[in-house]
C-alpha positions as CSV (number, residue, x, y, z in Angstrom):
1,X,12.0,8.9,-15.0
2,X,12.7,11.6,-12.5
3,X,15.1,12.1,-9.6
4,X,13.7,15.5,-8.6
5,X,13.0,16.0,-4.9
6,X,15.5,13.3,-4.2
7,X,17.0,12.8,-0.8
8,X,20.4,14.4,-0.3
9,X,23.2,11.9,-0.8
10,X,24.1,10.6,2.6
11,X,27.6,9.2,3.0
12,X,28.8,7.3,6.0
13,X,31.6,8.9,7.9
14,X,34.8,7.0,7.6
15,X,36.0,5.4,10.8
16,X,39.6,4.8,11.9
17,X,38.9,1.3,13.0
18,X,35.9,-0.9,12.0
19,X,33.4,-0.8,14.8
20,X,30.5,-3.1,15.4
21,X,27.3,-1.6,14.0
22,X,24.8,-0.8,16.7
23,X,22.0,-2.0,14.4
24,X,23.3,-5.5,14.4
25,X,22.6,-6.1,18.1
26,X,19.4,-7.9,19.2
27,X,18.0,-7.2,22.6
28,X,19.8,-10.2,24.1
29,X,23.1,-8.9,22.8
30,X,22.4,-5.5,24.4
31,X,21.7,-7.3,27.7
32,X,25.0,-9.1,27.4
33,X,26.9,-5.9,26.6
34,X,25.4,-4.1,29.5
35,X,26.3,-6.9,31.8
36,X,29.9,-6.8,30.5
37,X,30.1,-3.1,31.2
38,X,28.5,-3.3,34.6
39,X,25.4,-1.4,33.5
40,X,21.9,-2.0,34.7
41,X,20.1,-4.7,32.7
42,X,17.2,-2.4,32.0
43,X,19.6,-0.1,30.0
44,X,19.5,-2.8,27.3
45,X,15.8,-2.4,26.7
46,X,16.2,1.4,26.6
47,X,18.9,1.3,24.0
48,X,17.0,-1.2,21.9
49,X,13.8,1.0,22.1
50,X,15.7,4.2,21.2
51,X,17.0,2.6,18.0
52,X,14.2,0.5,16.7
53,X,11.0,1.9,18.3
54,X,11.8,5.7,18.5
55,X,14.3,5.5,15.6
56,X,16.8,7.8,17.4
57,X,20.1,6.9,15.8
58,X,22.6,8.7,18.0
59,X,23.4,8.0,21.6
60,X,23.4,11.8,22.2
61,X,19.6,11.5,22.0
62,X,19.2,8.7,24.5
63,X,18.0,11.1,27.2
64,X,17.2,8.5,29.8
65,X,20.7,7.1,29.9
66,X,23.6,8.6,31.8
67,X,26.1,10.8,29.9
68,X,28.8,8.2,30.7
69,X,26.8,5.4,29.1
70,X,26.0,7.6,26.0
71,X,29.7,8.3,25.6
72,X,30.5,4.6,25.9
73,X,28.0,3.8,23.2
74,X,29.4,6.4,20.9
75,X,32.9,5.2,21.3
76,X,32.2,1.4,21.0
77,X,29.7,1.3,18.1
78,X,29.2,2.5,14.6
79,X,25.9,4.4,14.3
80,X,26.1,5.3,10.6
81,X,23.4,4.2,8.2
82,X,24.5,2.9,4.7
83,X,25.3,5.7,2.3
84,X,22.8,6.6,-0.4
85,X,24.7,6.3,-3.7
86,X,21.7,6.9,-5.9
87,X,18.0,7.7,-5.5
88,X,15.5,7.4,-8.4
89,X,11.8,8.3,-8.4
90,X,9.5,6.4,-10.7
91,X,6.6,8.0,-12.6
92,X,4.4,5.7,-10.4
93,X,5.9,7.4,-7.3
94,X,7.8,4.3,-6.1
95,X,11.4,5.2,-5.1
96,X,14.6,3.1,-5.6
97,X,17.6,3.6,-3.4
98,X,21.1,2.3,-4.2
99,X,22.8,1.9,-0.9
100,X,26.6,1.6,-0.2
101,X,27.7,-0.5,2.7
102,X,30.6,0.3,5.0
103,X,32.8,-2.0,2.9
104,X,31.8,-0.5,-0.4
105,X,29.3,-3.0,-1.6
106,X,26.1,-1.9,-3.3
107,X,22.5,-3.1,-2.6
108,X,19.1,-1.8,-3.5
109,X,15.8,-1.2,-1.8
110,X,12.4,0.0,-3.2
111,X,9.8,2.1,-1.4
112,X,6.3,1.5,-2.9
113,X,3.5,3.7,-1.7
114,X,-0.1,2.5,-2.1
115,X,-3.4,4.1,-1.0
116,X,-3.6,2.4,2.4
117,X,-0.1,1.2,3.0
118,X,3.6,1.6,2.2
119,X,5.5,-1.5,1.2
120,X,9.3,-1.7,1.5
121,X,11.1,-4.2,-0.7
122,X,14.4,-5.0,1.0
123,X,17.5,-6.9,0.1
124,X,19.2,-9.6,2.1
125,X,22.4,-10.3,0.1
126,X,24.8,-8.4,-2.1
127,X,24.0,-10.3,-5.3
128,X,22.5,-13.8,-5.3
129,X,23.8,-17.3,-6.0
130,X,20.5,-18.9,-7.0
131,X,21.0,-18.3,-10.7
132,X,17.4,-18.0,-11.7
133,X,17.3,-17.3,-15.5
134,X,14.6,-14.5,-15.3
135,X,16.2,-12.5,-12.6
136,X,18.8,-9.7,-13.1
137,X,20.2,-10.1,-9.5
138,X,21.2,-13.7,-10.2
139,X,23.4,-12.6,-13.0
140,X,25.7,-10.8,-10.5
141,X,26.6,-13.9,-8.4
142,X,26.8,-13.7,-4.7
143,X,29.3,-11.2,-3.1
144,X,28.3,-11.6,0.5
145,X,25.4,-11.7,3.0
146,X,24.0,-8.6,4.6
147,X,24.0,-8.5,8.4
148,X,20.8,-8.2,10.3
149,X,21.7,-4.5,11.0
150,X,22.2,-3.8,7.3
151,X,18.8,-5.3,6.6
152,X,17.1,-3.3,9.4
153,X,18.9,-0.1,8.3
154,X,16.9,-0.2,5.1
155,X,13.7,0.3,7.2
156,X,15.3,3.1,9.1
157,X,16.3,4.8,5.9
158,X,12.8,4.3,4.3
159,X,11.1,5.7,7.4
160,X,13.4,8.7,7.3
161,X,12.4,9.3,3.7
162,X,8.6,9.0,4.5
163,X,8.9,11.4,7.3
164,X,10.7,13.9,5.0
165,X,7.7,13.5,2.6
166,X,5.3,14.3,5.4
167,X,3.8,10.9,5.8
168,X,2.1,10.3,9.2
169,X,3.4,6.8,9.5
170,X,6.4,4.8,8.3
171,X,6.7,1.5,6.4
172,X,3.6,-0.7,7.0
173,X,4.6,-3.8,5.0
174,X,8.0,-5.4,4.3
175,X,8.7,-7.9,1.6
176,X,12.0,-9.7,1.3
177,X,11.9,-9.5,-2.5
178,X,15.0,-7.4,-3.2
179,X,18.5,-8.6,-4.0
180,X,19.3,-12.0,-2.7
181,X,17.7,-15.3,-1.5
182,X,16.6,-14.5,2.1
183,X,16.7,-18.1,3.3
184,X,20.3,-18.4,2.0
185,X,21.1,-15.8,4.7
186,X,18.9,-17.5,7.3
187,X,20.3,-16.3,10.7
188,X,20.5,-12.6,9.8
189,X,17.1,-12.6,8.1
190,X,15.5,-14.4,11.1
191,X,17.0,-11.9,13.6
192,X,15.9,-9.0,11.4
193,X,12.4,-10.4,11.2
194,X,12.2,-10.8,15.0
195,X,13.0,-7.1,15.4
196,X,10.5,-6.2,12.7
197,X,7.6,-7.9,14.6
198,X,8.8,-7.0,18.1
199,X,6.3,-4.7,19.8
200,X,9.2,-2.9,21.5
201,X,10.9,-2.3,18.1
202,X,9.1,-1.8,14.7
203,X,6.0,-3.5,16.0
204,X,4.8,-5.0,12.7
205,X,2.5,-8.1,12.7
206,X,3.9,-11.3,11.2
207,X,1.2,-10.9,8.5
208,X,2.9,-7.8,7.3
209,X,6.3,-9.3,6.9
210,X,6.8,-11.5,3.8
211,X,9.8,-13.7,3.1
212,X,10.1,-14.8,-0.5
213,X,12.2,-17.8,-1.3
214,X,13.1,-19.8,-4.4
215,X,12.5,-23.0,-2.4
216,X,15.2,-23.8,0.1
217,X,13.2,-26.5,1.8
218,X,15.3,-27.1,5.0
219,X,15.1,-23.3,5.8
220,X,11.4,-23.2,5.1
221,X,11.0,-25.9,7.7
222,X,13.2,-23.9,10.1
223,X,11.2,-20.8,9.6
224,X,8.0,-22.6,10.3
225,X,9.3,-23.4,13.8
226,X,11.3,-20.2,14.5
227,X,9.0,-17.4,13.2
228,X,6.2,-18.2,10.7
229,X,5.9,-14.9,8.9
230,X,4.1,-14.8,5.6
231,X,5.7,-17.0,3.0
232,X,6.0,-16.3,-0.8
233,X,7.3,-19.0,-3.1
234,X,9.1,-17.9,-6.3
235,X,7.6,-20.8,-8.3
236,X,7.1,-19.8,-12.0
237,X,6.2,-23.3,-13.2
238,X,4.8,-26.5,-11.8
239,X,6.8,-28.6,-14.2
240,X,9.9,-30.1,-12.7
241,X,11.9,-30.2,-15.9
242,X,11.0,-26.6,-16.8
243,X,11.6,-25.4,-13.2
244,X,15.0,-27.1,-13.0
245,X,16.0,-25.3,-16.2
246,X,14.8,-21.9,-15.0
247,X,15.7,-22.3,-11.3
248,X,18.7,-24.5,-10.4
249,X,17.4,-24.8,-6.8
250,X,14.8,-27.2,-8.1
251,X,17.5,-29.8,-9.0
252,X,18.1,-30.1,-5.2
253,X,14.6,-29.6,-3.9
254,X,12.0,-30.8,-6.4
255,X,8.4,-29.7,-6.5
256,X,7.2,-32.7,-4.5
257,X,9.7,-32.0,-1.8
258,X,8.8,-28.3,-1.8
259,X,5.1,-29.0,-1.5
260,X,5.6,-31.4,1.4
261,X,7.2,-28.5,3.3
262,X,4.5,-26.1,2.3
263,X,1.7,-28.4,3.5
264,X,3.4,-28.3,6.9
265,X,4.0,-24.5,7.0
266,X,1.8,-22.7,9.5
267,X,0.8,-19.9,7.1
268,X,-1.7,-17.2,8.4
269,X,-5.2,-18.6,7.7
270,X,-6.4,-15.4,6.2
271,X,-3.6,-15.3,3.6
272,X,-2.1,-18.7,3.1
273,X,0.9,-19.0,0.9
274,X,1.6,-16.7,-2.1
275,X,3.1,-18.0,-5.2
276,X,4.9,-15.7,-7.6
277,X,4.6,-16.7,-11.2
278,X,6.5,-14.8,-13.9
279,X,4.7,-15.0,-17.2
280,X,7.1,-15.8,-20.0
281,X,6.0,-16.1,-23.6
282,X,6.2,-19.8,-24.8
283,X,7.8,-21.0,-21.6
284,X,5.1,-21.3,-18.9
285,X,2.0,-19.6,-20.1
286,X,-0.2,-22.2,-21.8
287,X,-3.2,-24.0,-20.4
288,X,-1.2,-27.2,-19.8
289,X,1.1,-25.1,-17.5
290,X,-2.0,-23.8,-15.8
291,X,-3.3,-27.3,-15.2
292,X,-0.1,-28.4,-13.6
293,X,-0.1,-25.3,-11.4
294,X,-3.7,-26.1,-10.2
295,X,-2.6,-29.7,-9.3
296,X,0.5,-28.3,-7.4
297,X,-1.4,-25.9,-5.2
298,X,-4.2,-28.4,-4.5
299,X,-4.5,-28.8,-0.7
300,X,-2.9,-25.4,0.0
301,X,-4.6,-22.1,0.7
302,X,-2.9,-20.2,-2.1
303,X,-2.8,-17.0,-4.1
304,X,-0.9,-16.9,-7.3
305,X,0.5,-13.5,-8.4
306,X,0.9,-13.5,-12.2
307,X,3.8,-11.2,-13.1
308,X,4.5,-10.4,-16.7
309,X,8.2,-10.7,-16.9
310,X,10.2,-7.4,-16.7
311,X,12.9,-6.7,-19.2
312,X,16.5,-6.2,-18.3
313,X,19.6,-5.9,-20.5
314,X,20.8,-9.3,-21.7
315,X,17.6,-11.2,-21.3
316,X,16.0,-12.8,-24.3
317,X,12.7,-13.9,-22.7
318,X,9.6,-11.9,-23.5
319,X,6.5,-11.3,-21.5
320,X,3.4,-13.3,-22.4
321,X,0.8,-11.7,-24.6
322,X,-2.2,-10.2,-22.7
323,X,-4.7,-12.7,-24.1
324,X,-2.6,-15.7,-22.9
325,X,-2.3,-14.1,-19.5
326,X,-6.0,-13.6,-19.3
327,X,-6.7,-17.2,-20.4
328,X,-4.2,-18.5,-17.8
329,X,-5.8,-16.3,-15.1
330,X,-9.3,-17.4,-16.0
331,X,-8.3,-21.1,-15.7
332,X,-7.1,-20.5,-12.2
333,X,-9.9,-18.3,-11.0
334,X,-12.5,-20.7,-12.4
335,X,-11.0,-23.2,-10.0
336,X,-11.2,-20.7,-7.0
337,X,-7.6,-19.8,-7.0
338,X,-7.0,-16.1,-6.7
339,X,-4.7,-15.0,-9.5
340,X,-4.2,-11.2,-9.8
341,X,-2.0,-9.9,-12.5
342,X,0.7,-7.8,-11.0
343,X,2.5,-5.3,-13.1
344,X,5.6,-4.4,-11.1
345,X,6.0,-0.9,-9.8
346,X,9.1,1.1,-10.7
347,X,9.9,-0.6,-14.0
348,X,11.1,2.7,-15.5
349,X,13.8,2.9,-12.8
350,X,14.7,-0.8,-13.0
351,X,12.9,-1.3,-9.7
352,X,10.5,-4.0,-10.7
353,X,10.4,-7.7,-9.9
354,X,13.6,-9.4,-11.1
355,X,15.2,-6.1,-12.2
356,X,17.3,-5.2,-9.1
357,X,21.1,-5.3,-9.8
358,X,22.6,-2.5,-7.7
359,X,22.8,-0.1,-10.7
360,X,23.4,3.6,-10.7
361,X,21.2,5.8,-12.9
362,X,23.7,5.7,-15.8
363,X,24.0,1.9,-15.6
364,X,20.4,0.9,-16.0
365,X,20.9,-0.2,-19.6
366,X,24.0,-2.2,-19.0
367,X,24.2,-6.0,-19.0
368,X,24.4,-7.1,-15.3
369,X,27.1,-9.7,-16.0
370,X,29.3,-7.2,-17.6
371,X,28.8,-4.8,-14.7
372,X,29.5,-7.5,-12.1
373,X,32.8,-8.4,-13.8
374,X,33.8,-4.7,-14.0
375,X,33.1,-4.2,-10.3
376,X,35.0,-7.3,-9.3
377,X,38.0,-6.1,-11.2
378,X,37.8,-2.6,-9.6
379,X,37.6,-4.2,-6.1
380,X,40.6,-6.3,-6.8
381,X,42.5,-3.3,-8.0
382,X,41.6,-1.4,-4.9
383,X,42.5,-4.3,-2.7
384,X,45.9,-4.7,-4.4
385,X,46.6,-0.9,-4.1
386,X,45.9,-0.9,-0.4
387,X,47.9,-3.9,0.4
């Protein structure tokens, strides 16, 4: 593990009064703001483009706006990005950033370079309330949702880092697989996704933005109508009893209910729906489990990512043996279901699938539940001291 060549630690400047973050505004909100201030409507598109297309993050650089407008923007909005509390670089070159929000909460993002693309794994919540047994984030509980601007700020920070490294282009793919259940923060995630795919903003295709969900069926149906980006389902077993034990969401939305929504989802024809399947020794890795999985995905264009479970402190589950993974994979591929084995990047910096828990470098070996309790006590103490 290395943190050499790390970014300098950026800290947001304290503000006397909490200002609205400029990154939270959609184009429609900039139009409303311009109308309220008596400014030309076209100024809204210029501001929006400066932020999310040109990635100029200070009104001083908005050269096609009047000085008076730039001054107004500086006075009325907060233009600071989240602070970088910690920055770790993996031996596989992926990089994990621990970000500190304006109110002192901690979230993580992971930049993962590949030969022909750079994928950014972003967070949508501080913690998570889904309680999946194999995920370290779920041990923290949910502190709060991130705003759309806090989600988009992760892309801005990642692109800044890539530019510093000399990359010719920024993030090419985005996966909502960081901290939190994205569809549990639906409105903010939807607004952020719209900005990601807007040609006048980040300009990504819907095929390059993936929302991963544990299976919130009503929100899957909403996303299908509002913005059908790529969908990944955190599945892990096609047995209702097992899944309800592993993933409490299944007690509300069973596999039959989930599949009904997936059959209606307008997934990109080329990609279909991705299923994430963590391989856990003795839990979900035998041929009977594979047979149930084949039956579940029947009728869907599907790819199943087989992910040997990643260790984190306090977990008793162990990853499946290699021969069991190979047998499971062969059963799927023999039935024309793509099933690549995915060994998570960034495992040595606790940046792999299921490992994110907003930890500093010296906290990677700590139980996430213990750490969450400690942080809650500290925040209560700070709150009492300031009141």
